[in-house]
C-alpha positions in Angstrom: -12.9 99.7 -72.5 -15.8 97.3 -72.1 -19.0 98.9 -71.1 -20.5 95.5 -69.4 -19.2 95.4 -65.8 -19.7 92.8 -62.7 -21.7 94.3 -60.3 -20.2 94.7 -56.6 -21.7 92.2 -54.4 -23.4 94.8 -51.7 -25.4 96.1 -55.4 -26.2 92.8 -56.1 -27.5 91.8 -52.9 -29.6 94.9 -53.0 -30.7 94.1 -56.4 -32.1 90.7 -55.2 -33.6 92.4 -52.0 -36.1 94.3 -54.6 -37.5 90.5 -55.0 -36.9 88.8 -51.6 -37.6 91.7 -49.5 -40.9 93.8 -50.6 -42.0 95.0 -47.4 -41.6 94.7 -43.8 -44.0 91.6 -43.8 -41.6 90.1 -46.2 -39.0 90.1 -43.6 -40.9 88.8 -40.9 -42.1 85.9 -43.2 -38.1 85.0 -44.3 -37.0 85.3 -40.7 -40.0 83.2 -39.1 -39.3 80.4 -42.3 -36.0 80.3 -41.2 -36.7 79.9 -37.7 -39.5 76.8 -38.4 -36.5 75.4 -40.5 -34.3 75.5 -37.5 -36.8 73.3 -35.8 -37.8 76.4 -33.2 -41.1 75.5 -31.2 -41.5 79.1 -29.8 -41.3 82.0 -32.1 -41.5 85.6 -31.0 -41.6 88.3 -33.4 -41.5 92.1 -32.2 -42.0 95.1 -34.6 -42.1 98.7 -34.0 -43.2 101.4 -36.2 -44.8 98.8 -38.7 -41.4 97.7 -39.1 -39.7 100.4 -40.5 -38.0 101.0 -37.2 -37.2 97.1 -36.0 -38.1 93.8 -36.8 -36.8 91.6 -33.9 -37.3 87.6 -34.5 -36.3 85.3 -31.6 -36.3 81.6 -31.9 -35.4 78.4 -29.4 -34.6 76.5 -32.6 -31.0 74.5 -32.7 -28.8 77.9 -33.5 -26.2 78.6 -35.5 -22.2 78.2 -35.0 -19.8 80.7 -35.5 -18.5 79.8 -38.7 -22.2 78.5 -40.1 -23.3 82.0 -38.5 -20.9 84.0 -40.9 -21.4 81.9 -43.9 -25.1 82.5 -43.6 -25.3 86.0 -44.8 -23.4 85.1 -47.9 -25.7 84.9 -51.0 -26.5 81.5 -52.1 -25.1 79.8 -48.7 -27.8 77.2 -47.5 -27.7 74.2 -45.3 -31.2 73.1 -47.2 -29.8 71.9 -50.4 -26.8 70.6 -52.0 -27.2 69.4 -55.7 -29.9 70.0 -58.2 -32.0 66.5 -57.6 -32.8 68.3 -54.2 -34.4 71.2 -55.8 -37.0 68.3 -56.7 -37.5 67.6 -53.1 -37.5 70.6 -51.2 -39.1 70.2 -48.0 -38.0 73.3 -45.7 -39.7 76.5 -46.1 -36.4 78.1 -47.2 -33.6 77.1 -49.5 -32.4 79.9 -52.1 -30.0 81.0 -49.3 -30.8 84.8 -50.5 -32.6 86.1 -47.8 -30.3 86.7 -44.8 -27.9 88.3 -47.1 -30.7 90.6 -49.2 -32.2 91.7 -45.8 -29.0 92.8 -44.2 -28.0 94.5 -47.8 -31.0 97.3 -47.0 -30.6 97.5 -43.1 -28.7 97.8 -39.9 -28.5 93.8 -39.6 -27.8 92.3 -36.2 -27.4 88.5 -35.5 -27.0 86.7 -32.2 -27.0 82.9 -32.3 -25.7 80.1 -30.0 -26.0 76.3 -30.3 -26.4 73.6 -27.2 -22.7 72.3 -28.0 -21.4 75.9 -27.3 -21.1 77.8 -24.0 -20.7 81.3 -25.8 -23.1 82.7 -28.7 -21.5 84.6 -31.6 -22.7 88.2 -32.6 -22.8 89.5 -36.3 -23.1 93.4 -36.9 -23.8 94.4 -40.5 -24.9 97.8 -41.8 -25.9 98.5 -45.4 -24.5 94.7 -46.2 -20.9 95.4 -44.5 -19.9 93.3 -42.1 -19.1 95.4 -38.7 -18.5 93.6 -36.2 -18.1 89.7 -35.3 -18.2 88.7 -31.6 -18.5 86.6 -28.9 -22.1 87.4 -27.2 -24.2 85.7 -24.2 -27.4 84.1 -25.7 -29.7 81.1 -24.7 -29.9 78.5 -27.5 -31.3 79.4 -30.8 -31.4 82.5 -33.0 -32.3 86.2 -33.0 -32.3 88.2 -35.8 -32.7 92.2 -35.6 -33.4 94.5 -38.3 -33.5 97.7 -37.8 -34.2 101.1 -40.1 -35.0 98.9 -43.0 -34.3 100.8 -46.4 -32.1 103.3 -44.8 -30.0 102.8 -47.8 -32.5 103.1 -50.4 -34.6 105.8 -49.9 -36.4 105.1 -53.2 -38.0 101.9 -51.7 -38.6 103.6 -48.5 -40.9 106.1 -49.8 -43.3 103.6 -51.3 -44.0 102.3 -47.9 -47.2 102.6 -46.8 -48.7 103.7 -43.2 -47.4 102.2 -40.2 -51.0 100.5 -39.6 -51.0 98.9 -43.1 -47.4 97.4 -42.7 -48.4 96.3 -39.8 -51.5 94.6 -40.9 -49.5 92.9 -43.4 -47.1 91.6 -40.7 -50.0 89.9 -38.7 -51.6 88.4 -41.5 -48.2 86.8 -42.5 -47.7 85.6 -38.6 -51.7 84.4 -38.7 -51.1 82.1 -42.2 -47.8 80.7 -40.5 -49.3 80.1 -37.1 -52.0 78.0 -39.3 -49.6 76.1 -41.0 -47.6 75.0 -37.9 -50.0 74.6 -35.0 -47.2 72.4 -33.2 -45.3 75.9 -32.6 -46.1 78.8 -30.4 -46.0 82.1 -31.9 -46.0 85.4 -30.0 -46.6 89.1 -32.1 -45.9 92.3 -30.3 -46.4 95.4 -31.9 -44.4 98.5 -30.0 -44.4 97.0 -27.2 -47.5 95.3 -26.4 -48.5 91.4 -27.1 -50.7 91.9 -30.5 -50.9 88.1 -30.9 -50.7 85.0 -29.2 -50.7 81.6 -30.6 -50.4 78.8 -27.9 -48.8 75.5 -28.0 -51.6 74.1 -26.7 -53.5 74.7 -29.9 -54.8 72.4 -32.1 -55.8 73.5 -36.2 -59.5 74.1 -34.8 -58.4 76.3 -32.5 -55.4 78.2 -34.4 -58.5 78.4 -37.3 -60.9 79.9 -35.0 -58.2 82.3 -33.8 -57.4 83.4 -37.2 -61.1 83.6 -39.0 -62.9 84.7 -35.9 -64.7 82.9 -33.3 -67.9 83.9 -35.0 -66.8 81.5 -37.4 -66.2 78.4 -35.3 -69.8 76.7 -35.5 -70.0 77.5 -38.9 -67.1 75.9 -40.1 -67.0 72.0 -41.7 -64.3 69.6 -41.5 -63.1 68.5 -44.9 -60.6 65.4 -45.2 -59.5 63.3 -48.1 -56.5 61.2 -48.5 -55.3 58.6 -51.4 -52.1 57.3 -52.3 -51.6 60.6 -54.6 -52.8 63.4 -52.1 -53.8 64.2 -48.6 -56.4 67.5 -47.9 -57.6 68.2 -44.8 -58.6 71.8 -43.1 -62.0 73.4 -43.0 -64.3 75.3 -45.0 -67.1 77.9 -44.1 -71.3 77.4 -44.1 -71.9 78.7 -47.8 -73.7 81.9 -46.4 -70.7 83.0 -44.1 -68.8 84.8 -46.8 -66.4 88.1 -47.2 -65.9 90.6 -50.3 -62.6 89.2 -50.7 -60.5 86.2 -50.6 -58.5 87.5 -47.8 -59.9 84.8 -45.8 -58.9 82.2 -47.6 -55.7 79.9 -46.7 -53.9 77.7 -48.9 -51.4 75.3 -47.6 -48.9 73.2 -49.5 -47.0 70.8 -47.7 -47.6 73.3 -44.9 -46.3 76.1 -47.2 -48.5 79.1 -46.9 -49.3 79.4 -51.4 -51.1 81.7 -53.3 -52.3 79.8 -56.4 -55.0 80.9 -58.6 -55.9 77.4 -59.5 -56.6 76.6 -56.2 -58.3 79.5 -55.7 -60.6 78.5 -58.7 -60.8 74.8 -57.2 -62.2 75.9 -53.9 -65.2 78.2 -55.9 -65.6 75.1 -57.7 -66.4 72.9 -54.6 -69.0 75.9 -53.6 -70.5 76.2 -57.1 -74.3 76.4 -56.8 -74.2 77.2 -53.4 -72.7 80.8 -53.0 -73.8 84.2 -54.3 -71.5 85.6 -56.9 -68.8 88.0 -56.2 -68.6 86.6 -52.8 -65.6 84.9 -51.2 -65.8 81.7 -48.6 -63.6 81.6 -45.6 -61.6 78.6 -45.1 -58.1 76.9 -44.3 -57.3 74.1 -46.8 -54.2 71.8 -46.6 -52.9 69.9 -49.5 -50.0 67.4 -48.6 -48.5 65.8 -51.6 -45.2 64.2 -52.7 -42.2 66.6 -52.6 -41.0 66.0 -56.3 -45.0 66.6 -57.4 -44.4 70.6 -56.8 -42.2 72.9 -57.7 -41.7 75.7 -55.4 -38.8 77.2 -57.0 -41.2 79.4 -59.0 -40.4 82.8 -57.1 -38.0 84.5 -54.8 -41.0 84.9 -52.3 -42.0 81.2 -52.9 -45.6 82.3 -52.6 -45.9 80.6 -55.9 -46.0 76.5 -56.8 -46.7 74.4 -59.7 -48.1 70.9 -59.8 -46.7 68.3 -62.3 -50.2 66.9 -62.3 -52.1 70.2 -61.5 -55.8 68.9 -62.8 -55.5 66.1 -60.5 -54.9 68.5 -57.6 -57.6 70.9 -58.3 -60.0 68.4 -59.0 -59.2 66.8 -55.8 -59.6 69.7 -54.0 -63.2 71.0 -55.5 -64.6 67.4 -55.3 -63.5 67.4 -51.0 -65.1 70.8 -50.6 -68.3 69.7 -52.2 -68.3 66.2 -50.2 -68.0 68.2 -47.3 -70.8 70.8 -48.0 -73.1 68.2 -49.1 -72.3 66.2 -45.9 -72.9 69.2 -43.5 -76.5 69.7 -45.5 -77.3 65.9 -44.9 -76.1 65.2 -41.3 -75.8 69.1 -39.5 -72.3 68.9 -38.7 -71.2 69.4 -35.3 -69.6 72.6 -36.8 -72.5 73.8 -38.0 -75.9 75.8 -36.3 -79.0 74.7 -38.7 -80.6 78.2 -37.5 -77.7 79.6 -39.7 -78.7 77.9 -42.8 -81.1 80.2 -44.4 -80.8 79.5 -48.1 -79.7 76.6 -50.7 -80.5 73.8 -47.9 -83.3 71.5 -47.3 -83.1 71.2 -43.7 -86.5 72.6 -41.8 -86.5 75.7 -40.1 -88.8 77.4 -38.2 -89.4 80.9 -40.3 -89.4 84.4 -39.2 -92.4 86.2 -39.3 -92.3 88.9 -41.9 -95.6 91.0 -39.9 -93.1 91.1 -37.3 -90.7 92.4 -39.4 -92.9 95.4 -40.3 -94.3 95.8 -36.6 -90.6 96.8 -35.3 -90.4 99.0 -38.4 -93.7 100.7 -38.0 -93.6 101.0 -34.3 -90.2 102.7 -34.2 -90.4 104.4 -37.6 -93.1 106.7 -38.9 -92.9 108.5 -42.2 -94.8 111.0 -43.5 -96.9 110.1 -46.6 -95.4 112.6 -48.7 -91.8 113.2 -48.2 -89.1 115.0 -50.1 -87.4 113.3 -52.8 -83.9 112.9 -52.4 -81.7 115.4 -54.4 -80.7 113.4 -57.3 -84.3 112.5 -57.8 -86.1 115.3 -58.1 -89.4 115.9 -59.9 -92.3 113.0 -59.4 -91.6 109.9 -57.9 -91.4 107.0 -60.4 -94.7 104.7 -60.4 -94.6 101.5 -61.7 -96.1 102.8 -64.9 -97.9 99.9 -66.7 -96.8 97.6 -63.4 -98.6 100.2 -61.1 -100.4 98.4 -58.2 -103.6 100.5 -58.7 -106.2 100.5 -55.7 -109.7 101.9 -56.6 -110.7 104.4 -54.3 -113.5 102.4 -52.9 -111.2 100.6 -51.0 -111.1 97.2 -53.0 -108.2 96.1 -54.9 -107.6 95.2 -58.4 -104.2 93.8 -57.5 -105.0 89.4 -57.2 -102.2 87.8 -55.3 -101.7 84.6 -56.7 -99.1 83.2 -54.1 -95.7 82.6 -53.8 -93.5 80.8 -56.0 -90.3 78.6 -54.9 -90.6 80.5 -51.6 -89.1 83.3 -53.0 -91.4 85.5 -56.0 -94.7 86.7 -55.1 -96.8 86.0 -57.8 -99.5 88.8 -59.0 -102.2 89.2 -61.5 -103.2 93.1 -61.9 -105.7 94.5 -65.2 -104.6 90.9 -67.2 -101.0 91.7 -66.8 -98.8 88.3 -64.7 -96.1 90.0 -62.4 -93.3 88.3 -60.5 -91.8 90.3 -57.5 -88.4 89.3 -55.8 -89.5 89.1 -52.3 -85.9 90.1 -51.0 -85.0 93.0 -53.6 -88.6 94.4 -53.0 -87.9 94.4 -49.0 -84.3 95.9 -49.6 -85.2 98.4 -51.7 -88.3 99.3 -48.8 -85.6 99.5 -45.9 -83.0 101.2 -48.0 -85.1 104.1 -48.8 -86.4 104.3 -45.4 -82.5 104.1 -43.9 -81.9 106.7 -46.7 -84.7 108.8 -45.8 -83.9 108.9 -42.0 -80.0 109.7 -42.3 -81.3 112.7 -44.8 -83.6 114.4 -42.2 -81.5 113.8 -39.1 -83.8 111.5 -37.4 -82.1 108.1 -37.4 -83.2 106.2 -34.2 -81.0 103.6 -32.6 -81.9 100.9 -30.5 -79.4 99.8 -27.5 -78.0 96.3 -27.6 -78.9 94.2 -24.1 -76.0 92.1 -24.9 -73.4 94.8 -26.8 -71.6 92.8 -30.0 -67.6 92.6 -29.8 -65.7 92.8 -33.0 -62.4 91.2 -33.2 -60.8 93.1 -35.9 -57.1 92.7 -37.7 -55.0 96.0 -37.5 -56.2 97.4 -41.1 -59.8 96.8 -40.1 -59.6 98.5 -36.6 -57.1 101.2 -38.1 -60.2 102.1 -40.7 -62.9 101.9 -38.1 -61.3 104.2 -35.7 -61.5 106.8 -38.4 -65.3 106.2 -39.3 -66.8 105.8 -35.7 -68.4 109.5 -36.0 -70.0 108.4 -39.7 -71.0 105.5 -38.4 -73.0 106.9 -35.5 -74.7 109.6 -37.9 -76.2 106.1 -39.4 -77.5 104.9 -36.1 -74.3 102.7 -35.2 -72.8 103.1 -32.1 -69.6 101.7 -31.9 -67.0 102.1 -29.1 -63.0 101.0 -29.0 -62.6 98.0 -26.3 -58.6 98.1 -26.4 -56.5 96.9 -29.3 -57.7 95.6 -32.3 -60.9 95.0 -30.6 -64.6 96.8 -30.4 -67.8 96.8 -29.1 -71.2 97.6 -30.9 -73.8 99.6 -28.2 -76.2 100.3 -30.5 -77.5 99.9 -33.8 -80.5 101.4 -36.3 -83.9 100.5 -34.7 -84.7 99.4 -38.6 -81.9 96.6 -38.7 -81.8 92.6 -37.4 -79.4 92.9 -34.8 -78.2 89.6 -35.6 -77.0 91.1 -39.0 -74.8 94.0 -37.7 -71.6 92.0 -37.6 -71.7 90.9 -40.9 -72.3 94.6 -42.0 -69.7 96.0 -40.3 -67.2 93.2 -41.5 -68.5 93.7 -45.1 -68.3 97.6 -45.2 -65.1 97.6 -44.0 -64.0 95.0 -46.5 -64.9 96.9 -49.2 -63.4 100.2 -48.2 -60.0 98.4 -47.8 -59.9 96.6 -51.4 -61.1 100.6 -53.2 -57.3 101.2 -54.2 -58.0 104.7 -55.1 -60.4 105.3 -51.6 -63.7 106.4 -51.9 -65.8 109.8 -51.3 -67.6 109.8 -48.2 -70.9 110.0 -49.9 -70.3 106.9 -52.0 -69.1 105.1 -48.7 -72.3 106.2 -46.7 -74.4 105.2 -49.6 -72.8 101.6 -50.0 -73.0 101.4 -45.8 -76.9 102.0 -46.2 -77.3 99.1 -48.8 -75.4 96.9 -47.2 -78.1 97.1 -43.9 -80.7 97.0 -46.0 -79.6 94.4 -47.9 -78.2 92.2 -44.7 -81.7 92.8 -43.1 -84.1 92.4 -46.0 -86.2 88.8 -45.8 -84.5 86.0 -47.4 -85.2 83.5 -49.9 -86.8 80.5 -49.1 -89.2 82.7 -46.4 -92.6 81.6 -46.6 -95.0 84.4 -46.5 -98.7 84.8 -45.4 -101.0 86.7 -47.7 -101.5 89.7 -45.5 -97.4 89.9 -45.3 -97.7 89.7 -49.2 -100.0 92.6 -49.3 -97.9 94.8 -47.0 -94.6 93.9 -48.6 -96.1 95.3 -52.4 -97.8 98.0 -50.7 -94.8 99.2 -49.1 -93.0 98.8 -52.2 -95.3 101.1 -54.1 -94.7 104.1 -52.2 -91.1 103.7 -52.6 -89.3 106.5 -54.9 -87.8 103.6 -57.2 -90.3 100.5 -56.9 -88.4 99.2 -59.8 -85.1 98.1 -58.6 -83.4 96.8 -55.6 -80.2 99.6 -54.3 -77.5 97.4 -56.0 -79.5 97.7 -59.6 -81.2 94.5 -59.9 -85.0 94.3 -61.1 -87.1 93.7 -58.9 -90.0 92.6 -60.9 -90.7 90.9 -64.2 -94.1 90.8 -66.0 -95.7 89.6 -69.3 -98.7 90.5 -70.8 -101.7 88.6 -71.9 -100.6 88.9 -75.5 -97.0 87.6 -74.7 -98.3 84.7 -72.5 -100.6 83.8 -75.2 -97.3 83.8 -77.7 -95.4 81.5 -75.6 -98.3 79.2 -75.8 -98.5 79.7 -79.6 -102.1 81.1 -79.0 -101.2 84.0 -81.3 -98.5 83.8 -84.4 
């Protein structure tokens, strides 16, 4: 008796479903792509309980005849390709003929469809891959696919699904991506019976981009275009100062198919080279149109991965297009950017804020005792600057001599024969951090009510997380309230913090929490919140300071418990002794 057997069709479909149907968002993606290929101009997606109970996708595409509808649920049955040559010129979203049978094998599946040439539609009911019923049905032209109780017959797969809100977030992200790639199609997403997303037919690419990236990014986006005989690139990239801590806001499309390609991501970073902080990610929507025979989309059943036959040429074109768009924006102040938003890395003339005003706000609203207790982790005497201590004689004169500001970023100081260079941003960041932390620990955080509350438009995962930490944020002085759906409104902020920076701070707090796979302790999370608030509110590089402002900054730094490093651990100062300097000039051997 042979030990090798041919698997039953239902079992083989369930195995295939493991690659095609990873989670509810995979089902939504496959069904919506079928609707796009069917020429639909309106697609409605309905989801209940994160897609675990119900996913329904309806479209107004061309529909299917009864014979085609029955064939569509057979494995490897497709209308997209007919011979091996077609694999090298794929222009449709789907082509493998695996999606519908794979989905039907792990769910309770209904399909209703009608073509314009038929007065009667067709209904097909399938349970766990077995056809239960084929019948006539009244239906509009187009197709409706209903997927109930996903993974009901594969409990091992079902138990790995995440919370409803997490699955909803993945679905919403998938819809946003497909809506970006198809601005000529109306998309509506209903979650538990409520309209969550509505992409209108009237939208152009820029409006769709605003919808997905957020309206706050609208005036910080630069249009990019490049076209030659090999490739066509267009889209929008963000001001280098508008960044995120993950790549979740980078959308890449190849021939209108949303893809993930490490080479393309690297090309995006290359375009931003020298303009963006390390560890940060820009926002952008990048479309690459290339001859179908120059790209292979048949790499993985999910069709997210692609291979280019001349990848280096593609990557170079994308990076240079982004670099050119950013350079033009710098020179000509593109219509999608406000000069006031550009603070570093650019040469535009700009009005600089007065550091004295910042300190005026701090001093008037928050007074600190001279000898406050240290924190739990740093008992004992506070760190001094040691050899670099900014000593002031009791007669009121000072041995510290400020020589000036270097490169608009560093403060040059001479003290007792030692030359010191202070990073003004890192120094101010340390000062703000310790003030915020002391206020939080002593339960004396002061908030100021915003005259015009800030509105936050979040995705589902961000909204779910924020709703759970509102009380913790309130303890930090951030008063935020739900505003319906996934919207929130910021009512008050810590008085020591720059109001303009609150929205970026909150978004970054949520991003960092969401990408931390193993969760985070409350203490660690609160520490990160304080660091982020201090970082975003500290004075920036390229901000000219007056002599009095520099004296005040260094005086406040001297009072810090750790004046040597910013909260991120970077050095605040570097120093050279006279001996070291003379060695550099070869005066000493």
